[in-house]
N, C-alpha and C positions, 0 to 999 in steps of 0.2 A: 315456287316463290323466288328461287334464285334467278330464274330467267326473267321474271317480271320486274324484279327490283333492278337488275342490271340493264334491262331494256329501257325502262322508263324513268329511272331516278339516278341521282348522283351519290347515293349512299355507298360508303366504302365497305370493305369486308368485315371490319369490326362492328359496324352498324348492322350489317346483315346477320352476323352471328348473334347479336343481341335479339333481333327479331326472331331468329330460329329458337333461341332459348325461351322467349316469351311464348311462342306458339306451342312449344313442347309442354308448357305449364298451363295454358289458358283453358283447357278442358275443365279444370277446377273452377275457374271464374265463371265459366258458362253454366256449370251445374249449380253453383251456389246462387247465381243470379236468376236461374230459370229462364235464361235468355240466349238468343243467338249472338255470336260475336263475328264482326267483319273487320278486318284490319285494312285501313286505307292509308296509302302513302302518297304524298304529293309528288307529281312528276317534276322533272328537272327544270321545266320552264315555269312551274308554279301555277299553271293555268288549269290543271286537272288533278284528280285523284285517281289512283289505280288500286283496285282491290287485290291484295296479294295472298290473303288467307281467310278462311272461314271456319267457324265451329258451331255445331248445333248442340243443344243441351240434352243430357240424358234424363233430366228431371222434369221436363215440361214440354209443351208443344212448340214446334218450330215456327218462326215468323217468316222464313224463306223456304219455299218449296224448291226453288231453282238454285243452281250453283252460281254464286256471285263472284268467284275468283276470276280475275282477268278483266272485269268490267271497268270502264272509265266513266267518270262523271266530271263535268266542268265545275270549276270553283264558282261558288255562288248559288248553285242549285241546292245544296244541303248546308244551310247556315250553321247548324250545330257543329259540323266538321270544321268549318272556317273558324268559328269562335274557339273551339278547343285547340286548334293548331296555333292560332294567332295569340291567344291569351294564356295558353298552357295550363288550363284548368278544366275540371270536369263540368260539362254543360248538360243541364237537365231541363232547361226551359222549353216551353212549347207544348201544344196540345198533341194528343196521340194522332198518329197517322193511320189512315185506313188502307189496308192492302187486301184486295179480294174479299171485301166485307168483313175483315178482321181488324180490330183496333190494335195498334202496335205502339208501345211507348219507346221512344228513341232517346238514348243518352250517348254522349261522346266523351271518351276517356283519352287524354293525350298520352302517348308513349314516349317517355323521357329517358334519355341516356346521357350521362355526364353533362347535364344542363341544357341539352338540345332536345327539341321535340322531333322525333323521327317520323311519326305518323299518328293516326288516331284510330282507336277501337270504337266502332259503333256497336253499342249494346242495344239489342232490339228484343223487347219483351212482349209476347203475345198476351193480350189482356182479355181474351175471349172467355177464359176459365177463371178469372179473378174472383176470389172469395176471401173470407176472413182468414188470415194466415194462422197456422198453428205455431206452437213454440219452436218446433224444428225449423219451419220455414222462416220465422223471424230470425233465428240464429244464422241460417244460411244467408239471408239477405244482409244482415249486419256484417258478417264475415266477408261477403262479396264487396260491400262498400269499403271495408278496410283495405282489401286487396287492390281495389280500383284506385284508391288514394295512393297506395304504395307504387303502383304502376305509373301514375301521374307524377309522382315525386322521383321516379327513377330508382327506387329501392327494392323493386320486385320485377322480375325473378332474381334469385340469388346466383350469381355467376359461378361461385365455387361449389355449388351443390346441385349440379344438373342431375336430374333423376330420370329413370326409365319409367315413363308413364304407363307402359304396358304391364309393368310388374309392381308399381307403387299402388298403395290404397287410393281409392276414389271417395268422393263425398258420400255416395250411397252405401259404401261398405261399412262405414262407421265414422262418426265425427264427435269430437269433444271440444268445447270452447272453454278456455282457461282465462282467468283474470291475470293481472300483472304479477300476482304472488304465486301463481301456479295452482290456484284452487279451481276446482271444476265448477263452472257456471251452468253448463248444459252438457248432457251426454245423450246421443241419439239411441234409440232402442237397440240397433245393431251393435253399437259400441258397448252398451251396458251388457248385452248378451256375451260379447267377447270377454269382458272382464269377469263376468260370472264363471265363464269356463276356466279362467285362470285361477279361480278360487275365491273371488270376492263375494261376500254374502250380503252386502248392504247396497243401498243406493249410492251413487257416486257424487251427487251434487254436494259441494262443500268440502270434499276430500282434497288433500294435496296429491295431485296425480303422480308426481315424481316419487314421493315417499311410498305411496300406495303400490305403485308398480314395482319398486325395489323390494318391498315386503313380500309381494306375491311371487317374485322370481326366486329361484334357488340361490342360496348364499354363495357368492363367489369373491369374497374379500373386497378389494378396492373397486371391483367392477360395479358393485352396488351403488357406490357413491356417484360414479359417472352416469349410471342408468337413471338415478334419481334426478340428476341435473338435466339430462336429455329429455326425459319424460315431462319435465316441468316447462319445456318449450323455450329454453333460453337461447337455443341456436337451431338453425335449420338442419335437421339430421334425419336419418332413417335407421331403424334397428329392429330386431326381433326379440320378443320376450317370451320365454317358455316357463310355465309354471302350472301346477295342478295337472289338469288333463288337457291343457290347450297351449297353442302357440299363436301369438298375435304379432302382426307386423305394424310398426308405428312409423309415422312420418310427422314431424313437428315443424310448424311454420310460425315464427314469431310475427306478431302483428304490430307494425309501427306506422299507422296511417299518417301521422304528423311528425314523424321522426322520433317519437317517444314510444316505447313499448307499452301497449295497453293490454296485452294479453297474448294468447297463442291459440293457434288452430292445430288440433291433433287429428290426423286422419289415421284410421286403423282398420285392419282387416283380419278376420279369423282365418289363419292358414293352417290350422291343425290337420285337417284331412290332406291338404296338399303336401305338407311335410311328412305325414305318415306314409303316403304313397311313394314319395321320393325315397324314404328310408327303405321301404319294401323293395323298390327297384334296385337300390344300392346293394341290399342284401342278396337279391336275386343275381345281380351281376357278379358280386363277389363269389357266390356259390357256383355259378357257371364257370368262372375263371378257375376256381379251385378244382372243379371236376376235370377241366381240360388239363390242369397241371398234374393231377393224379393219373389221368389216362396216359399223359406223356411219360410219367415216371414208370408206370406199369409196362408200357411198350418198350421203354429202354431196358427194363429188367428182362423182358422176353427176348429182346435182341441180344443182351449179354448172355443169357442162357443158351441161345442158339449158337452164339459165337464160341462158347465153351465146348458145346457139343461138336461143332465143326472141327475144332482142334484135335479132338479125340478120334476123328474118323480116319480110317486108312484108305478108304475108297475116294479117289479124286472127284468123281462125279457127285458122290454124296456130299463131300465137303463143299463143292461148288454150289450145289443146290441150297445148302444151309446158308452159305454166304449171300446168295441171292435173296433168301428169305430175310436175312438180317437187314439188307438194304431196303427191302420193301417195308418192313416194320419201321425202320428208321425214317423213311420218307413220311409216313403217317405221323410219327412222333414229332417231326419238325412242325407240321401244321398245328398240332395240339399245343405245342410249346408257344407258337406265335399267338394262337387264340387265347391262351392263358394270360397274355399280357395286354389284351385289348378289352375295350368296354362293350363291344358288340360282336356279333358272329360274322365279322368280315376281316380280311387280312390283306396286307400289302404283299402280293404274291411275288414280286421281284426278289425280295429277300429270301423267300422260300426256295425259289428257283435257283438262286445262287448257291444256297446251302446244299441243295440236291446235287447240283453240278459238281461241287467240291467233294461231296461224299462219294459219288460214283467215279470221279476222276482218280480216286485212289487205286482203281483197278490197274491203271497203267501209268504209274508216276514217272514223269520225265519223258515219256514217249508221246503221248497223245495230249494235246492241249484242248480243253473245253472252255467255251466262253458263251456269254449271252449278249444279245443285242435287242433293242426295242424294249417296250414296257408292257408287262402284263396288267399292271394297275391293281386296283382293289377288287378282290373276288370274295364271294360268300363262302362260308365253310363247306357248303354242299358241293361247290365247284372246286375249291382248293384241295380238298383231300383226295378225290380221285385223280385230279390233274397232276398232283405231286407224284402219285404212283405211276401214272402214265409216263411222265418225264423220266422217272427212275428206270422204268423198263426200256424205254427207247434209248437212253444213254447207255445203259448196261448192254443192250443188244448191239449198239454201234461199236462200243469199245471191245466187246468180246468177239464179235463176228466180222466186223468191218476191217480189222487190222490183224496182221500176223503177229507172232510172238515178239518180234523185234522191230516191227514197222513203226514209223512215226507219222503223225498227221494231226488233223484238227477236227473238232466237232463243234458246231455252232447251233445254239438254240435261239431262234429269232421269233419275237412276238410282235404282232401287228394288231393293235387294239382299236376297235370302234365302239360306239355307244352300246350296241346290242349284239356284238359278235367279237370273237377272238380267233385269229389265225395263228397257229404255232407251227413253225417249220424247224425240223431238226435235220441238219445237213452235215455229212462227213465226207472226207476225201479218201476213203478207204477203197477196198477191193470191189465194192459194188454188189449188186444182187445176183444170185445164181440165175442161169438161163431158165426161163419158163417159170420163175417164181411168182406165185399168186398171193399177194399180201392179205387177201380176204379169206383165204382158206389155209394156206401153208403157214409154217412158222412154228417156233417152240412155244413153251408155256408163257413166256414173257409177252409175245405178240398176241396170244389168245387173251391174256389179261388186258392188254391195250385195247383190243377190239371190243371186249365186253364193257370196259369202263367208258370208252369214248362214245360208243353207240347206245349202250344201255343206261349208264349213269348220267352222262353229260348230254345226251341227245345230239351228238355231233357226227361228223364223218371223218374217216381215216383212210389214208392211202400212202403207199410206198412206191417211189419212182426212182429211176436211174437219174443221178444228178449230172448236169452238164459238166463235161470235163472229167468224169469219173466219180465214183462214190455213190452214196445213196441219199435221197431226200425224202423225208417223211412229212406229210401235210396233215394237220389237224384243223378242222373248222368247227368251232364250238359256239352255240348260241348263249347269250348272257342276259341276265336280268338288266333292264335299263337302269335301275336304281344303283347297281353295283358299279360305281365309277371310281 
């Protein structure tokens, strides 16, 4: 619509915003009218109309099988458009049109904003299935007529109450028509069922909807008074009401076809099951986060016990082995701590990598500098846990075996992220690899853990090479899920 309006018309941005607001609401008018809607806007030269938007009804057959958006018609070919635009009134005169052997009643509704007519809505009703209307259909049509008059007067839609039509109730979900005093004139079967679920045991016609709704909702002090006013339809609002065994979503639309409030339209939807599932998901998410939190606490307890045991060891090798175990357990605990703070089983791995680097760097404080470059991005828990252990082992190996007791140097962890792959490079400027070293076979327990996790758990490849200029370079190539970005 933006492109068409800017290409063919002189409407400004505020006018275009009004048309967007109208189009976001007019599914309701289409459903209540049982009719197709096409929005025509005059071109800047005034010689033609351009169709900028179209809506088909969910409540009846369409009058247009083809897409009308973008079509141009010269002024004079459709007299009803001309009359509505020039006179600023709803035009219903004329006999039905025949389209592909289908009779169609055409009406034109001027779209007014601040006293100016911006365009015309052509309302096209398929008359092929016309029959004696029911009470529900008569209520729909009367409400549609009121809304059409409000559009023609420039009082609908409501600029301060833009709604999300994907989440708001629709006419078919449930509809209540109120009179000017807030008394129920008509309630559709779906609306009646929703209120029965709230605990209403009687019919609704003649009841004051605001007071009835407040009585059915749990007592919440002053909130009841505002709920009674809202449900009476005095202002355009949305809210949810919970009572009995149900939850209903309400949207109220004051009807002022001639500038004076004649009643209100209340759209409602039973969202009981939806809210129940949302609460179950919230409970599940909270449970999962609590599990991760407890796992992290237990791992930290294990690490503390291992650290205490290491301090009591007289053998340096045994103490070193326990210290390595502490760091391995700690790397897993970091992942679970991060998962305990998230709503899903995915983590921002850059933070985890930085914490692992800081933890392992304590092996050589002040001598070897460890840093990260590039971004790992968001990873799933299935990838993050083994990868954190792999980084721990590689950094630990570089600091312990790549540098002498008093040597200084640097270790860099570089991440190169693509949509479906991750390359991790760990480079140090230490003493390098021993002659004849085979990274796929040789090595200590740490390298065996790396090979097992990279190949077995992560499905990737692992290699160790001599770095240009001295030192060691470790390459990890890991496949990733496309959705983990």
